[in-house]
N, CA, C and O of each residue as an XYZ file, in Angstrom:
772
protein
N      -3.466      9.695    -27.361
C      -2.604      9.129    -26.306
C      -1.125     10.178    -26.779
O      -0.677     10.354    -27.912
N      -0.584     10.789    -25.363
C       0.480     11.573    -25.427
C       1.577     10.777    -25.671
O       1.562      9.564    -25.882
N       2.710     11.649    -25.624
C       3.981     10.407    -25.630
C       4.729     10.127    -24.924
O       5.911      9.902    -25.186
N       3.963     10.056    -23.376
C       4.833      9.524    -22.572
C       3.715      7.785    -22.316
O       3.926      6.629    -21.949
N       2.404      8.722    -22.849
C       1.636      7.150    -22.656
C       2.117      5.853    -23.466
O       1.923      4.670    -23.188
N       2.989      6.576    -24.850
C       3.354      5.410    -26.052
C       4.412      4.345    -25.387
O       4.401      3.141    -25.644
N       5.630      5.198    -24.193
C       6.635      4.406    -22.740
C       5.932      3.732    -22.479
O       6.654      2.741    -22.584
N       4.563      3.159    -22.042
C       3.651      2.594    -21.513
C       3.338      1.266    -21.862
O       2.256      1.165    -22.442
N       4.135     -0.090    -21.632
C       3.867     -0.669    -21.390
C       3.590     -1.885    -20.745
O       4.456     -2.485    -20.109
N       2.294     -2.337    -20.883
C       1.206     -2.922    -19.972
C       1.504     -4.312    -19.609
O       1.122     -4.828    -18.559
N       2.091     -4.809    -20.371
C       2.906     -6.216    -19.703
C       3.831     -6.496    -19.213
O       4.134     -7.684    -19.099
N       5.038     -4.955    -18.493
C       5.824     -5.156    -18.032
C       6.183     -5.035    -16.449
O       6.923     -4.069    -16.260
N       5.972     -5.506    -15.663
C       5.272     -5.271    -14.291
C       6.629     -4.240    -13.741
O       6.957     -4.565    -12.599
N       7.395     -3.190    -14.257
C       8.112     -2.783    -13.852
C       7.569     -1.187    -14.030
O       7.014     -0.567    -14.938
N       8.127     -0.804    -12.395
C       7.070      0.870    -12.659
C       8.000      2.023    -14.163
O       7.330      2.527    -15.064
N       8.961      2.130    -14.104
C       9.733      2.889    -15.431
C       8.916      2.345    -16.682
O       9.094      3.119    -17.622
N       7.946      1.114    -17.083
C       8.029      1.206    -18.500
C       5.926      0.615    -18.152
O       5.129      0.247    -19.015
N       5.834      0.668    -17.594
C       4.065      0.110    -16.827
C       3.130      1.302    -17.242
O       3.416      2.496    -17.336
N       1.900      0.644    -17.473
C       0.856      1.437    -17.808
C       0.002      1.254    -16.167
O       0.698      0.538    -15.446
N      -0.886      1.575    -15.678
C      -2.290      2.100    -14.579
C      -3.211      1.578    -15.878
O      -2.852      1.551    -17.055
N      -4.644      1.125    -15.262
C      -4.997      0.933    -16.120
C      -6.114      1.733    -17.047
O      -6.897      1.155    -17.801
N      -6.057      2.946    -16.885
C      -6.115      4.321    -17.498
C      -5.430      4.759    -18.491
O      -5.864      5.374    -19.465
N      -4.168      4.401    -18.230
C      -3.342      4.186    -19.609
C      -2.023      5.716    -19.236
O      -1.261      6.384    -19.935
N      -2.334      5.675    -17.964
C      -1.357      6.342    -17.575
C      -0.180      6.140    -17.009
O      -0.519      5.464    -16.038
N       1.191      6.277    -16.928
C       2.058      6.792    -16.345
C       1.598      5.914    -14.423
O       0.611      6.204    -13.746
N       2.658      4.919    -14.066
C       2.037      5.816    -12.641
C       3.397      6.966    -11.529
O       4.622      7.086    -11.530
N       2.495      7.440    -10.914
C       3.246      8.705    -10.322
C       4.441      7.430     -9.492
O       4.536      6.221     -9.283
N       5.016      8.454     -9.304
C       6.393      7.828     -7.731
C       6.747      9.071     -6.820
O       6.244     10.178     -6.633
N       8.336      8.071     -6.123
C       8.355      8.981     -4.933
C       8.252     10.161     -5.052
O       7.421     10.738     -4.352
N       9.065     10.905     -5.980
C       8.353     12.723     -6.060
C       6.536     13.132     -6.196
O       5.981     14.017     -5.545
N       5.776     12.095     -7.355
C       4.521     13.009     -6.935
C       4.053     12.554     -6.075
O       3.140     13.204     -5.564
N       4.407     11.249     -5.474
C       3.721     10.996     -3.823
C       3.892     12.159     -2.611
O       2.980     12.679     -1.968
N       5.369     12.411     -2.498
C       5.987     12.953     -1.564
C       5.427     14.591     -1.721
O       5.416     15.230     -0.669
N       4.801     15.550     -3.414
C       4.520     16.650     -3.478
C       2.810     15.992     -3.496
O       1.977     16.678     -4.089
N       2.551     15.254     -3.129
C       0.741     14.721     -2.464
C       0.499     15.127     -0.734
O      -0.542     15.413     -0.142
N       1.593     15.043     -0.349
C       1.954     14.884      0.805
C       1.662     16.111      1.262
O       0.752     16.486      2.002
N       2.880     16.925      0.532
C       2.766     18.533      0.948
C       2.025     19.229      0.447
O       2.036     20.441      0.668
N       1.153     18.633     -0.387
C      -0.118     19.550     -0.802
C      -1.174     19.867      0.447
O      -1.805     20.830      0.883
N      -1.014     18.739      0.690
C      -2.192     18.151      1.768
C      -1.312     18.996      3.575
O      -1.847     18.937      4.682
N      -0.545     19.371      3.402
C       0.127     19.819      4.100
C       0.295     18.953      5.432
O      -0.085     19.440      6.497
N       0.922     17.534      5.383
C       0.726     16.151      5.153
C       2.430     16.641      5.866
O       2.948     17.328      4.986
N       3.196     16.555      6.814
C       4.233     16.952      7.232
C       5.287     15.133      7.311
O       5.108     14.248      8.148
N       5.994     15.124      6.500
C       6.871     13.416      6.540
C       8.087     13.668      6.681
O       8.512     14.814      6.538
N       8.772     12.765      6.950
C      10.131     12.370      6.863
C      10.532     11.182      5.727
O       9.919     10.129      5.902
N      11.134     11.193      5.000
C      12.093      9.390      4.585
C      13.429      9.554      4.515
O      14.314     10.393      4.347
N      13.172      8.195      4.750
C      14.758      7.451      4.842
C      14.904      6.792      3.788
O      14.037      6.095      3.262
N      16.075      6.975      3.385
C      16.348      6.142      1.601
C      17.969      5.040      2.972
O      18.834      5.220      3.829
N      17.135      3.823      1.977
C      18.149      2.228      2.685
C      17.935      1.427      1.178
O      17.251      1.678      0.186
N      18.861      0.359      1.534
C      18.315     -0.945      0.445
C      17.375     -1.226      0.631
O      16.812     -1.249      1.725
N      16.661     -1.724     -1.139
C      15.401     -1.822     -1.090
C      15.210     -3.052      0.036
O      16.158     -3.545      0.647
N      14.177     -3.349      0.156
C      13.979     -4.571      1.293
C      12.154     -4.945      0.777
O      11.178     -4.232      0.545
N      12.492     -6.908      0.774
C      11.614     -7.532      0.831
C      10.659     -7.798      1.491
O       9.519     -7.989      1.066
N      10.906     -7.825      2.236
C      10.178     -9.003      3.965
C      10.438     -8.383      4.992
O      11.451     -7.689      5.081
N       9.232     -8.573      6.331
C       9.518     -7.758      7.369
C      10.741     -7.294      8.148
O      11.096     -6.237      8.668
N      11.628     -9.484      7.911
C      12.916     -9.370      8.426
C      13.963     -8.521      8.008
O      14.835     -8.203      8.817
N      13.987     -8.055      6.671
C      14.752     -7.399      5.914
C      14.265     -6.222      6.368
O      14.009     -6.803      7.423
N      13.927     -5.213      6.555
C      12.899     -4.296      6.920
C      13.394     -3.740      8.774
O      14.005     -2.734      9.135
N      12.828     -4.861      9.572
C      13.443     -4.858     10.690
C      14.968     -4.666     11.054
O      15.381     -3.973     11.985
N      16.070     -5.709      9.781
C      17.167     -5.296     10.234
C      17.569     -4.151      9.526
O      18.766     -4.177      9.813
N      17.449     -3.298      8.904
C      17.949     -1.881      7.870
C      17.314     -1.004      9.224
O      18.285     -0.627      9.880
N      15.997     -0.541      9.882
C      15.754      0.220     10.690
C      16.283      0.705     11.523
O      16.458      1.923     11.537
N      16.645      0.013     12.350
C      17.620     -0.059     13.172
C      16.349      1.001     14.476
O      15.395      0.434     15.008
N      16.699      2.621     14.742
C      15.861      2.916     16.008
C      14.188      3.281     15.427
O      13.182      3.403     16.125
N      14.271      3.365     14.372
C      13.410      4.363     13.708
C      11.787      3.697     14.329
O      11.241      2.612     14.126
N      11.470      4.615     14.951
C      10.106      4.447     15.770
C       8.837      4.301     15.119
O       8.884      3.841     13.978
N       7.524      4.640     15.670
C       6.303      4.129     15.208
C       5.608      2.903     14.439
O       6.240      1.883     14.169
N       4.107      3.104     14.073
C       4.297      1.775     13.589
C       4.702      1.110     12.601
O       4.868      1.967     11.732
N       5.055     -0.198     12.037
C       6.025     -0.776     11.389
C       4.798     -1.673     10.613
O       4.717     -2.756     11.193
N       4.159     -1.614      9.884
C       3.447     -2.632      9.096
C       4.001     -3.118      7.770
O       5.120     -2.884      7.312
N       2.807     -3.995      7.115
C       2.914     -5.058      6.253
C       2.006     -4.552      5.453
O       1.223     -3.901      6.146
N       1.606     -4.510      3.936
C       0.401     -4.674      3.147
C      -0.103     -5.837      2.068
O       0.484     -6.544      1.248
N      -1.419     -5.685      2.463
C      -1.657     -7.900      1.658
C      -1.607     -7.147      0.157
O      -0.867     -6.193      0.399
N      -1.945     -7.054     -1.116
C      -3.167     -6.260     -1.892
C      -3.359     -7.981     -2.488
O      -2.562     -8.734     -3.047
N      -4.866     -8.158     -2.045
C      -5.628     -9.302     -2.109
C      -6.620     -8.787     -3.291
O      -6.846     -7.609     -3.571
N      -7.317    -10.283     -4.105
C      -8.317    -10.166     -4.774
C      -9.274    -11.274     -4.809
O      -8.874    -12.428     -4.654
N     -10.432    -11.023     -4.990
C     -11.687    -12.230     -4.660
C     -11.426    -12.871     -6.000
O     -10.644    -12.384     -6.816
N     -12.324    -14.331     -6.260
C     -12.618    -14.758     -7.680
C     -13.479    -13.963     -7.995
O     -14.066    -14.499     -8.935
N     -14.285    -12.240     -7.634
C     -15.093    -11.465     -8.560
C     -13.984    -10.921     -9.193
O     -13.908    -11.231    -10.382
N     -13.153    -10.249     -8.795
C     -11.485     -9.871     -9.377
C     -12.110     -8.504     -8.527
O     -11.995     -7.438     -9.132
N     -12.541     -8.474     -7.627
C     -12.339     -7.096     -6.443
C     -11.038     -7.224     -4.950
O     -10.759     -8.036     -4.068
N     -10.558     -5.824     -5.436
C      -9.482     -5.796     -5.107
C      -9.460     -5.111     -3.506
O     -10.254     -4.229     -3.180
N      -8.255     -5.759     -2.431
C      -8.281     -5.361     -1.561
C      -6.913     -4.478     -0.486
O      -7.422     -3.665      0.285
N      -6.566     -4.498     -0.464
C      -5.210     -3.147     -0.161
C      -5.031     -3.679      1.512
O      -5.420     -2.776      2.253
N      -4.650     -4.644      2.125
C      -4.965     -4.525      3.886
C      -3.776     -4.376      4.327
O      -2.876     -5.184      4.096
N      -3.576     -2.837      5.331
C      -2.792     -2.726      6.566
C      -3.128     -3.201      7.581
O      -4.135     -3.200      8.288
N      -1.922     -3.723      7.585
C      -1.574     -4.262      9.026
C      -0.653     -4.128      9.707
O       0.355     -3.818      9.073
N      -0.428     -4.291     11.531
C       1.611     -4.526     12.088
C       1.953     -5.548     10.936
O       1.395     -6.455     10.320
N       3.148     -4.922     10.978
C       4.292     -6.163     10.613
C       4.519     -7.979     11.301
O       4.903     -9.004     10.736
N       3.969     -7.646     13.074
C       3.666     -9.164     13.067
C       2.796     -9.999     13.165
O       2.671    -11.136     13.619
N       1.970     -8.958     12.465
C       0.543    -10.086     12.816
C       0.231    -10.566     11.986
O      -0.274     -9.960     11.041
N       0.428    -11.996     12.011
C      -0.253    -13.183     10.547
C      -1.908    -13.166     10.843
O      -2.658    -13.298     11.811
N      -1.966    -13.014      9.954
C      -3.523    -12.757      9.613
C      -4.705    -14.023      9.094
O      -4.175    -14.564      8.123
N      -6.055    -14.675      9.360
C      -6.320    -15.962      9.008
C      -6.811    -14.795      7.912
O      -7.324    -13.706      8.171
N      -6.493    -15.365      6.616
C      -7.493    -14.452      5.486
C      -8.503    -14.875      5.448
O      -9.315    -13.950      5.467
N      -9.208    -16.298      5.377
C     -10.231    -17.209      5.256
C     -11.139    -16.324      5.805
O     -12.133    -15.988      5.160
N     -10.753    -15.581      7.778
C     -11.525    -14.922      8.545
C     -11.569    -13.508      7.975
O     -12.588    -12.864      7.724
N     -10.237    -13.109      7.802
C     -10.455    -11.908      6.738
C     -11.195    -11.463      6.088
O     -11.452    -10.265      6.210
N     -11.952    -12.391      4.961
C     -12.247    -12.510      3.619
C     -14.058    -12.428      4.202
O     -14.756    -11.437      3.987
N     -14.559    -13.678      4.946
C     -15.682    -13.609      6.324
C     -15.615    -12.007      6.421
O     -15.941    -11.390      5.406
N     -15.194    -11.234      7.629
C     -15.601    -10.099      8.093
C     -15.723     -9.319      7.046
O     -16.436     -8.345      7.285
N     -15.096     -9.388      5.440
C     -15.551     -8.061      4.978
C     -16.409     -9.070      3.926
O     -16.137     -9.199      2.733
N     -17.093     -9.499      4.371
C     -18.149    -10.394      2.890
C     -17.367    -10.980      1.412
O     -17.762    -11.760      0.545
N     -16.109    -10.225      1.577
C     -15.449    -10.966     -0.069
C     -15.412    -11.865     -0.704
O     -14.915    -11.730     -1.822
N     -16.115    -13.723     -0.128
C     -16.171    -14.559     -0.532
C     -14.583    -15.273     -0.093
O     -13.936    -15.249      0.953
N     -14.411    -15.712     -1.048
C     -12.679    -16.203     -0.896
C     -11.684    -15.017     -1.177
O     -12.189    -13.969     -1.581
N     -10.649    -15.061     -1.046
C      -9.050    -13.968     -0.832
C      -7.881    -14.905     -1.553
O      -7.447    -16.008     -1.221
N      -7.607    -14.209     -2.452
C      -5.994    -14.953     -2.561
C      -5.233    -13.620     -3.511
O      -5.837    -13.066     -4.430
N      -4.136    -13.331     -3.185
C      -2.946    -12.561     -3.439
C      -2.737    -12.113     -5.037
O      -2.259    -12.751     -5.975
N      -3.370    -10.557     -4.963
C      -3.406    -10.692     -6.379
C      -1.764    -10.775     -7.303
O      -0.707    -10.531     -6.721
N      -1.838    -11.222     -9.050
C      -0.703    -11.217     -9.561
C       0.116    -10.013     -8.996
O      -0.448     -9.471     -8.046
N       1.190     -9.526     -9.321
C       2.517     -8.857     -9.825
C       1.435     -7.473    -10.904
O       1.064     -6.306    -10.775
N       1.342     -8.499    -11.823
C       0.248     -7.782    -12.668
C      -1.185     -7.107    -12.529
O      -1.821     -6.654    -13.481
N      -1.383     -7.107    -11.894
C      -2.708     -6.660    -11.216
C      -2.128     -5.157    -10.781
O      -2.276     -4.067    -11.333
N      -1.124     -5.685     -9.090
C      -0.546     -4.591     -8.246
C       0.168     -3.571     -9.467
O       0.310     -2.379     -9.195
N       0.511     -3.980    -10.520
C       0.454     -2.923    -11.176
C      -0.007     -1.822    -12.068
O       0.512     -0.774    -12.453
N      -1.350     -2.508    -12.305
C      -2.156     -1.876    -13.071
C      -3.407     -0.877    -12.858
O      -4.135     -0.162    -13.546
N      -3.174     -1.371    -11.034
C      -4.033     -0.769    -10.172
C      -3.436      0.276     -9.080
O      -3.636      1.480     -8.918
N      -2.675     -0.606     -8.439
C      -1.420      0.524     -7.799
C       0.087      1.562     -8.018
O       0.642      2.423     -7.334
N       0.325      0.972     -9.258
C       1.738      1.064    -10.201
C       2.787      0.827     -8.598
O       3.220      1.723     -7.873
N       2.948     -0.619     -8.441
C       3.930     -0.558     -7.965
C       4.191     -2.121     -8.393
O       3.362     -2.828     -8.965
N       5.728     -2.579     -7.934
C       6.021     -4.016     -7.644
C       5.847     -4.593     -6.416
O       5.610     -3.797     -5.507
N       5.905     -5.907     -6.097
C       5.554     -6.531     -5.303
C       7.007     -6.248     -4.161
O       8.180     -6.239     -4.532
N       6.721     -6.126     -3.327
C       7.718     -5.179     -1.791
C       7.571     -4.033     -1.657
O       7.918     -3.556     -0.577
N       7.024     -3.175     -2.654
C       6.330     -2.258     -2.037
C       4.823     -1.556     -2.251
O       4.332     -0.538     -2.741
N       4.324     -3.063     -1.395
C       2.964     -2.178     -1.619
C       2.675     -1.657     -0.411
O       3.033     -2.213      0.627
N       2.080     -0.671     -0.431
C       1.899      0.748      0.281
C       0.775      1.058      0.490
O       0.110      0.490     -0.377
N      -0.258      1.978      1.520
C      -1.090      2.670      1.175
C      -1.233      3.951      0.255
O      -2.350      4.186     -0.206
N      -0.649      4.418      0.090
C      -0.013      5.227     -0.696
C      -0.045      5.310     -2.031
O      -0.070      6.381     -2.636
N      -0.046      3.822     -2.734
C      -0.055      3.369     -3.924
C      -1.664      3.667     -4.232
O      -2.135      3.306     -5.311
N      -2.454      4.315     -3.280
C      -4.285      4.296     -3.809
C      -3.879      5.716     -4.568
O      -4.878      5.977     -5.239
N      -2.941      6.710     -4.775
C      -3.019      8.310     -5.444
C      -2.511      7.383     -7.073
O      -2.261      8.126     -8.022
N      -2.419      6.262     -7.248
C      -2.739      5.303     -9.365
C      -3.904      5.073     -9.109
O      -4.614      5.352    -10.075
N      -4.551      4.627     -8.111
C      -5.919      4.425     -8.101
C      -6.712      5.205     -8.700
O      -6.372      6.296     -8.242
N      -7.680      5.428     -9.538
C      -7.767      6.531    -10.559
C      -9.392      5.470    -10.486
O     -10.123      5.898     -9.593
N      -9.863      4.519    -11.078
C     -10.270      3.994    -11.267
C     -11.170      3.563     -9.829
O     -12.238      2.961     -9.940
N     -10.684      3.890     -8.673
C     -11.186      3.244     -7.044
C     -12.044      1.884     -7.634
O     -13.227      1.750     -7.946
N     -10.745      0.831     -7.640
C     -11.208     -0.233     -8.016
C     -10.502     -0.970     -6.438
O     -10.794     -2.153     -6.258
N      -9.921     -0.522     -5.732
C      -8.664     -1.305     -4.275
C      -9.779     -0.631     -3.441
O     -10.267      0.495     -3.537
N     -10.063     -1.748     -2.516
C     -10.632     -1.812     -1.384
C      -9.444     -0.813     -0.183
O      -8.253     -0.846     -0.494
N      -9.761     -0.158      0.848
C      -8.131      0.087      1.698
C      -8.905     -0.167      2.968
O      -9.851      0.596      3.163
N      -8.665     -1.128      3.891
C      -8.556     -1.798      4.805
C      -7.421     -1.740      6.537
O      -6.672     -2.686      6.782
N      -7.495     -0.838      7.249
C      -6.701     -0.587      8.455
C      -6.878     -1.253      9.366
O      -7.991     -1.324      9.887
N      -5.634     -2.051      9.890
C      -5.402     -2.946     11.391
C      -5.943     -1.164     12.314
O      -5.605     -0.099     11.799
N      -6.756     -1.202     13.625
C      -6.513      0.094     14.316
C      -5.584     -0.087     14.938
O      -5.502      0.970     15.563
N      -4.641     -0.791     15.294
C      -3.996     -1.112     15.992
C      -3.107     -0.132     15.694
O      -2.924      0.882     16.369
N      -2.282     -0.572     14.195
C      -1.542      1.125     13.075
C      -1.616      2.259     14.020
O      -0.859      3.033     14.606
N      -3.286      1.920     13.861
C      -3.729      3.916     14.145
C      -2.818      4.549     15.575
O      -2.180      5.596     15.688
N      -2.992      3.772     16.260
C      -2.961      3.689     18.230
C      -1.245      4.124     18.129
O      -0.760      4.507     19.193
N      -0.540      4.093     17.204
C       0.660      5.052     17.207
C       0.894      6.624     17.106
O      -0.183      7.216     17.042
N       1.741      7.266     17.081
C       1.812      8.707     16.623
C       2.025      8.155     15.254
O       0.994      7.551     14.958
N       2.922      8.086     14.255
C       3.416      7.936     14.174
C       3.684      6.084     12.999
O       3.924      5.023     13.575
N       3.564      6.173     11.522
C       2.947      5.113     10.480
C       4.192      5.308      9.649
O       4.473      6.357      9.069
N       4.990      4.082      9.643
C       6.025      3.986      8.345
C       5.183      3.401      7.138
O       4.499      2.378      7.151
N       5.365      4.174      6.219
C       4.909      4.052      5.208
C       6.506      3.522      3.489
O       7.718      3.730      3.433
N       5.938      3.133      2.918
C       6.837      2.699      2.037
C       6.649      4.105      0.643
O       5.479      4.414      0.413
N       7.465      4.665      0.028
C       6.762      6.122     -0.895
C       6.595      5.490     -2.152
O       7.314      5.941     -3.044
N       5.929      4.680     -2.415
C       6.161      4.332     -3.893
C       7.034      3.123     -4.456
O       6.914      2.701     -5.606
N       8.149      2.487     -3.281
C       9.238      2.096     -3.554
C       9.652      1.250     -2.401
O       8.807      1.235     -1.505
N      10.919      0.411     -2.138
C      10.968     -0.525     -1.119
C      12.730     -0.606     -1.440
O      13.546     -1.527     -1.453
N      12.825      1.510     -1.782
C      14.021      1.351     -1.232
C      13.925      2.614     -0.953
O      14.377      3.502     -1.676
N      12.975      2.902      0.755
C      12.684      3.802      1.231
C      11.348      3.799      2.032
O      10.402      3.032      1.849
N      11.461      4.992      3.134
C      10.829      4.874      4.033
C      10.479      6.105      4.966
O      11.163      6.487      5.915
N       9.194      6.699      4.488
C       8.479      7.696      5.112
C       6.965      7.344      6.070
O       5.834      6.861      6.118
N       7.969      7.982      6.661
C       7.276      8.373      8.537
C       6.292      9.550      8.164
O       6.422     10.443      7.326
N       5.594      9.362      8.764
C       3.914     10.409      8.863
C       3.286      9.652      9.818
O       3.200      8.467     10.137
N       2.663     11.281     10.353
C       1.706     10.662     11.590
C       0.642      9.702     10.950
O       0.564      9.464      9.745
N      -0.124      9.212     11.878
C      -1.160      8.194     11.416
C      -2.392      8.592     10.958
O      -3.045      8.014     10.090
N      -2.859     10.095     11.857
C      -3.874     10.592     11.668
C      -3.941     10.893     10.144
O      -4.942     10.589      9.495
N      -2.448     11.725      9.370
C      -1.942     11.720      8.477
C      -2.339     11.059      7.875
O      -3.400     11.488      7.424
N      -1.955      9.563      7.331
C      -2.231      8.739      6.457
C      -3.777      8.238      6.317
O      -3.943      7.363      5.467
N      -4.999      8.695      7.074
C      -6.350      8.660      7.163
C      -6.659      9.726      6.124
O      -7.519      9.527      5.266
N      -5.884     10.985      6.204
C      -5.776     12.225      5.952
C      -6.040     11.587      4.090
O      -7.008     11.642      3.333
N      -4.713     11.051      3.959
C      -4.291     10.725      2.430
C      -5.019     10.499      2.065
O      -5.486     11.184      1.156
N      -5.840      8.999      2.663
C      -6.724      8.172      1.637
C      -7.752      8.706      1.603
O      -8.674      8.374      0.859
N      -7.785     10.257      2.947
C      -9.472     10.528      2.361
C      -9.725     11.783      1.179
O     -10.685     12.375      0.686
N      -8.136     11.783      1.057
C      -8.169     13.162      0.132
C      -8.064     12.350     -1.359
O      -8.199     13.095     -2.330
N      -7.791     10.608     -1.718
C      -7.533     10.007     -2.840
C      -8.767      9.730     -3.393
O      -9.142      9.501     -4.542
N      -9.529      9.829     -1.897
C     -11.538      9.111     -2.375
C     -11.300      7.601     -2.298
O     -11.957      6.858     -3.027
N     -10.126      6.977     -1.201
C     -10.278      5.859     -0.637
C      -9.745      5.997      0.973
O      -8.648      5.953      1.530
N     -10.897      6.155      1.321
C     -11.416      6.047      2.997
C     -10.723      4.848      3.442
O     -10.251      4.167      2.531
N     -10.553      4.436      4.625
C     -10.161      3.609      5.370
C     -11.062      2.706      5.517
O     -12.054      3.421      5.653
N     -11.582      1.204      5.617
C     -11.801      0.797      6.860
C     -11.301      0.305      7.614
O     -10.524     -0.460      7.042
N     -11.149      0.157      9.153
C     -10.727      0.577     10.115
C     -11.580     -1.015     10.545
O     -12.706     -1.487     10.391
N     -10.333     -1.424     11.127
C     -10.757     -2.913     11.617
C      -9.740     -3.341     12.965
O      -8.541     -3.089     13.087
N     -10.666     -4.089     13.946
C      -9.818     -4.643     14.742
C      -9.081     -6.339     14.266
O      -9.628     -7.442     14.258
N      -8.373     -6.141     14.088
C      -7.239     -7.883     13.515
C      -6.885     -8.577     14.424
O      -6.392     -9.698     14.297
N      -7.071     -8.054     15.356
C      -6.377     -9.245     16.397
C      -6.869    -10.307     16.710
O      -6.187    -11.176     17.255
N      -8.293    -10.484     16.407
C      -9.038    -11.569     16.564
C      -8.835    -12.759     15.300
O      -8.890    -13.983     15.415
N      -8.582    -11.936     14.071
C      -7.840    -12.799     13.132
C      -6.839    -13.068     12.656
O      -6.749    -13.486     11.501
N      -5.239    -12.780     13.924
C      -4.579    -13.723     14.343
C      -4.760    -14.990     13.996
O      -5.568    -15.634     14.664
N      -4.047    -15.659     12.858
C      -3.251    -16.858     12.729
C      -2.198    -17.676     14.183
O      -1.152    -17.395     14.768
N      -3.607    -19.173     14.275
C      -3.413    -19.379     15.725
C      -2.326    -20.910     14.809
O      -2.869    -21.993     15.025
N      -1.404    -20.993     14.192
C      -0.262    -21.808     13.958
C       1.015    -21.938     14.626
O       1.850    -22.741     14.209
């Protein structure tokens, strides 16, 4: 174990002191933006006050164009994990989604699981967090509607910034990190309440 590994505390769900399942410290904004650059993915990052809800994000973003998303980190009873990314206004019927994916029954994953698998805290869920999933335990599912816009806006591993990248570059990033996305039409899964 090297000295940086000794600074990891597996019980504290904060990026500064937490460990991933493989014992490493999670990547941060700098590392994920370097990875985007390494892959030739153009990006622009806007820093802002931390946001925890879609409503807070809408209030802060102004005229920032492109797809605005929300992300759900889910697990089933067998402990399998999914990262679901859809349009910010889509309220998904999780029972139908689980049936469509053959997952059994979904529940939201804990903050501790989120840190151990994705290296992030609640409110900062992003498809870019697969950079931290060296165990390939998390399956990624994207709503096809977010890929219809030229640009998609994602958090760069924390909720105090938004990074804009081309929608097709999100696919490129996921493929490069060995997390190819399953693309679904999630509109039929819209909750009717």
